[in-house]
C-alpha positions as CSV (number, residue, x, y, z in Angstrom):
1,M,131.4,12.6,159.3
2,T,130.8,11.7,155.6
3,V,130.3,14.5,152.8
4,M,126.6,13.9,152.8
5,D,126.4,14.3,156.8
6,A,128.4,17.6,156.4
7,D,125.8,18.9,153.8
8,R,123.0,18.3,156.3
9,A,124.9,19.4,159.4
10,V,126.5,22.9,158.5
11,A,124.7,25.7,156.9
12,A,126.6,27.7,154.2
13,P,127.8,31.2,155.3
14,A,125.9,34.0,153.4
15,D,128.1,37.0,153.7
16,V,131.7,36.1,154.8
17,G,134.9,35.5,153.1
18,A,136.2,31.9,153.0
19,S,139.2,29.8,153.6
20,I,139.5,26.5,152.0
21,A,140.6,23.4,153.9
22,I,141.5,20.3,151.8
23,S,142.0,17.2,153.9
24,N,143.3,13.9,152.7
25,V,141.8,14.1,149.3
26,T,142.1,11.1,146.9
27,V,140.3,10.7,143.7
28,V,140.2,7.4,141.7
29,Y,138.8,7.3,138.3
30,G,136.9,4.0,137.6
31,A,137.1,2.7,141.3
32,G,136.0,-0.5,141.6
33,G,136.7,-1.4,137.9
34,T,139.5,-3.5,136.6
35,E,141.8,-0.6,135.8
36,P,141.2,2.1,138.1
37,V,143.3,5.4,137.8
38,T,144.4,7.4,140.9
39,A,144.3,10.9,139.9
40,L,145.0,12.5,143.2
41,K,146.3,11.0,146.4
42,N,146.3,12.4,150.0
43,I,146.1,16.0,149.1
44,N,146.3,18.3,152.0
45,L,146.1,22.1,151.6
46,Q,144.9,25.3,153.4
47,V,143.9,28.3,151.6
48,K,143.6,31.3,153.7
49,D,140.6,33.8,153.5
50,G,141.5,36.4,150.6
51,E,144.5,34.4,149.6
52,F,145.5,34.0,145.9
53,V,147.0,30.4,145.4
54,S,148.0,28.8,142.1
55,L,148.3,25.2,141.2
56,I,150.8,24.2,138.8
57,G,152.5,21.0,137.6
58,P,152.8,18.8,134.6
59,S,149.8,17.8,132.5
60,G,147.8,15.1,134.0
61,C,148.9,15.8,137.5
62,G,145.3,16.3,138.7
63,K,145.2,20.4,138.9
64,S,141.8,20.4,137.2
65,T,140.5,17.5,139.0
66,L,141.2,19.1,142.4
67,L,139.5,22.2,141.3
68,K,136.4,20.2,140.3
69,V,136.4,18.5,143.9
70,V,136.5,22.0,145.4
71,S,133.9,23.4,143.2
72,D,131.4,20.4,143.7
73,L,131.6,19.4,140.1
74,M,132.8,15.9,141.4
75,R,132.9,14.1,144.8
76,P,136.3,12.8,145.9
77,T,136.9,9.1,146.4
78,G,138.3,9.9,149.9
79,G,138.9,12.9,152.1
80,Q,137.0,16.0,152.5
81,V,136.8,19.8,151.4
82,T,135.4,22.4,153.5
83,I,135.0,26.1,152.6
84,A,134.3,28.5,155.6
85,G,133.3,25.4,157.4
86,A,130.6,24.3,154.9
87,S,130.9,21.8,152.0
88,P,131.4,22.6,148.5
89,S,127.9,21.6,147.8
90,Q,126.4,24.0,150.3
91,M,128.5,26.7,149.0
92,R,127.6,26.1,145.4
93,K,124.0,26.1,146.2
94,A,124.1,29.1,148.2
95,G,125.9,30.9,145.2
96,R,129.1,31.3,147.2
97,L,131.5,29.7,144.5
98,G,132.6,31.6,141.2
99,L,133.8,29.6,138.4
100,V,135.9,30.7,135.3
101,F,137.1,28.2,132.7
102,Q,139.3,28.1,129.8
103,Q,136.4,29.1,127.5
104,A,134.0,31.8,128.3
105,N,130.9,29.7,127.8
106,L,128.7,32.8,127.3
107,M,125.2,32.0,126.0
108,P,125.2,33.3,122.4
109,W,121.6,34.6,122.5
110,L,121.9,36.6,125.5
111,T,123.4,40.1,125.7
112,I,126.5,40.6,127.8
113,R,124.5,42.4,130.5
114,R,122.0,39.3,130.6
115,N,124.9,36.8,130.6
116,I,126.5,38.5,133.6
117,G,123.3,38.3,135.5
118,L,122.6,34.6,134.4
119,L,123.9,32.7,137.4
120,K,122.3,35.0,139.9
121,S,118.9,34.3,138.1
122,L,119.5,30.5,138.1
123,V,120.3,30.4,141.8
124,K,117.3,32.4,142.6
125,G,115.1,30.3,140.3
126,H,116.2,27.2,142.2
127,G,115.3,28.6,145.5
128,G,118.8,29.6,146.5
129,K,119.7,32.9,148.4
130,V,122.2,35.2,146.8
131,S,124.1,38.0,148.3
132,T,122.2,41.3,148.5
133,T,125.5,43.4,148.8
134,G,126.9,42.2,145.3
135,A,127.6,44.6,142.6
136,S,125.0,45.2,139.9
137,A,125.6,44.1,136.2
138,E,126.3,47.8,135.3
139,E,128.9,48.2,138.0
140,L,130.5,44.9,137.1
141,L,130.6,45.8,133.3
142,D,132.6,48.9,134.6
143,V,134.9,46.8,137.0
144,V,136.0,44.6,134.2
145,G,136.4,47.2,131.6
146,L,133.3,46.4,129.5
147,T,131.4,49.8,129.9
148,G,129.2,50.4,126.8
149,F,129.3,46.7,125.7
150,G,126.4,45.5,128.0
151,D,124.0,45.3,124.9
152,K,126.4,43.5,122.6
153,F,126.3,39.8,122.0
154,P,129.1,37.4,122.7
155,H,130.1,37.1,119.0
156,Q,130.6,40.8,118.9
157,L,133.2,40.7,121.4
158,S,137.0,39.5,121.3
159,G,138.3,36.4,123.0
160,G,139.7,38.6,125.8
161,M,136.4,40.7,126.3
162,Q,134.4,37.5,126.5
163,Q,136.7,36.3,129.3
164,R,136.1,39.5,131.1
165,A,132.4,38.9,130.9
166,A,132.9,35.5,132.2
167,L,134.8,36.9,135.3
168,A,132.0,39.6,135.6
169,R,129.5,36.7,135.6
170,A,131.4,34.7,138.3
171,L,131.6,38.0,140.4
172,A,127.8,38.7,140.1
173,L,126.9,36.3,142.8
174,D,129.4,37.9,145.1
175,P,131.1,34.6,145.7
176,A,133.4,33.9,148.7
177,V,135.7,31.9,146.4
178,L,136.9,32.2,142.8
179,L,138.0,28.9,141.2
180,M,139.8,29.5,137.8
181,D,140.9,26.8,135.7
182,E,143.3,28.1,133.1
183,P,141.0,31.0,132.3
184,F,143.5,32.6,129.9
185,A,145.0,29.5,128.1
186,A,142.9,30.2,124.9
187,L,144.1,33.7,124.6
188,D,147.0,35.2,122.6
189,E,150.1,36.2,124.7
190,I,149.3,39.9,124.6
191,T,145.7,39.6,125.6
192,R,146.6,37.0,128.3
193,D,149.1,39.4,129.7
194,R,146.6,42.2,129.9
195,M,144.1,39.9,131.5
196,A,146.4,38.8,134.2
197,F,146.8,42.4,135.3
198,E,143.1,42.8,134.9
199,L,142.5,39.8,137.3
200,M,145.0,41.2,139.8
201,R,143.2,44.6,139.8
202,V,139.8,43.0,140.3
203,W,141.3,40.7,143.1
204,Q,142.9,43.9,144.9
205,Q,139.4,45.4,144.6
206,Y,137.3,42.5,146.0
207,R,139.8,40.3,147.9
208,K,138.2,36.9,147.1
209,T,139.9,33.8,148.0
210,V,141.2,32.6,144.6
211,L,142.4,29.1,143.6
212,F,143.9,29.3,140.2
213,V,145.2,26.6,137.8
214,T,147.9,27.6,135.2
215,H,150.7,26.0,133.2
216,S,152.5,29.3,133.2
217,L,155.2,29.6,135.8
218,G,155.6,33.4,135.1
219,E,151.8,33.8,135.5
220,A,151.6,32.0,138.7
221,V,154.4,33.9,140.2
222,L,153.1,37.3,139.2
223,L,149.6,36.7,140.5
224,S,149.9,34.5,143.4
225,D,150.6,34.7,147.3
226,R,151.7,31.0,147.1
227,V,152.2,28.6,144.3
228,V,151.5,25.0,144.7
229,L,153.5,22.5,142.7
230,M,152.0,19.1,142.3
231,S,153.8,15.9,141.1
232,P,152.9,13.6,138.3
233,R,150.0,11.1,138.6
234,P,148.9,10.4,141.1
235,G,149.0,14.0,141.8
236,R,150.5,15.0,145.1
237,I,151.6,18.1,146.6
238,H,155.3,18.3,146.0
239,R,156.3,21.8,147.2
240,V,154.6,25.1,148.1
241,F,156.3,28.2,147.1
242,E,155.8,31.4,149.1
243,I,155.7,34.3,146.8
244,D,157.1,37.3,148.7
245,L,157.1,39.9,146.0
246,P,155.5,43.2,147.0
247,R,152.0,44.2,146.0
248,P,150.5,45.9,143.9
249,R,152.5,44.1,141.2
250,T,153.3,45.9,137.9
251,P,154.8,45.1,134.6
252,E,158.0,46.1,136.1
253,T,157.7,43.4,138.6
254,R,158.7,40.8,136.0
255,L,161.9,42.7,135.5
256,T,162.9,42.4,139.0
257,E,165.6,39.8,140.3
258,G,163.3,38.4,142.9
259,F,160.7,37.6,140.2
260,S,163.3,35.9,137.9
261,K,164.8,33.8,140.8
262,L,161.3,32.7,141.7
263,V,160.6,31.5,138.3
264,L,163.9,29.9,137.8
265,E,163.4,28.1,140.9
266,L,160.0,26.8,140.0
267,N,161.3,25.8,136.6
268,R,164.1,23.7,138.3
269,E,161.7,22.0,140.7
270,L,159.2,21.4,137.9
271,Y,161.9,19.5,136.0
272,E,163.1,17.7,138.9
273,V,159.5,16.3,139.9
274,M,159.0,15.3,136.3
275,S,162.3,13.3,135.9
């Protein structure tokens, strides 16, 4: 069955969580040209409903490309992705995918409250159905720690606060899946650290399925149930690490022997795969 056939054959689920099935996904940039570049080759990965999975690897290994395929921002050259049995296109059109990028990308002329509700309005405006059980903008402002800032404009908020607003905007659709591409990379170290714990708190509350791209090994270990290490281009899955640290995780988690061992093991494996 082709991707287009799958779009016609299966309706996107409206009010359920979602597992992600990535099957033999290959992405070739410039396919058919004189110098095609294979970004991903034969990627196979299963992400369980409610699981937090991080993608790490050297620059250029295809982490962000894989996230784009799952989020329906690009189609794979080969292979298939399904989310709760539906295609990424169906899930996106149904408002079941939440995306958070490096930059908050808030609309500067809209208040934070209206920015949070923007995606829901766009989905409705294009005839899509949105969840009726999701939290309101006011509730989400409270969830991400922005109570009292709903009437402010993006330029009046710090970078960390803008990323909180971007997370609230993604949650406003009540998505089944959160896809996050280095969402804290542009923040200073202290703010990034605080945002990681903020994200864990929100994840504990909503238990969305999360696929998270990061270059920080410590961040990946702290946040994740599993960490997927990818090899240099063409990107393949080199190894999957099970993160068996107990939850909820706290700042003290990073002081434990188990945390240090996992980060060290990841670091060693990363250098090995790059050599």
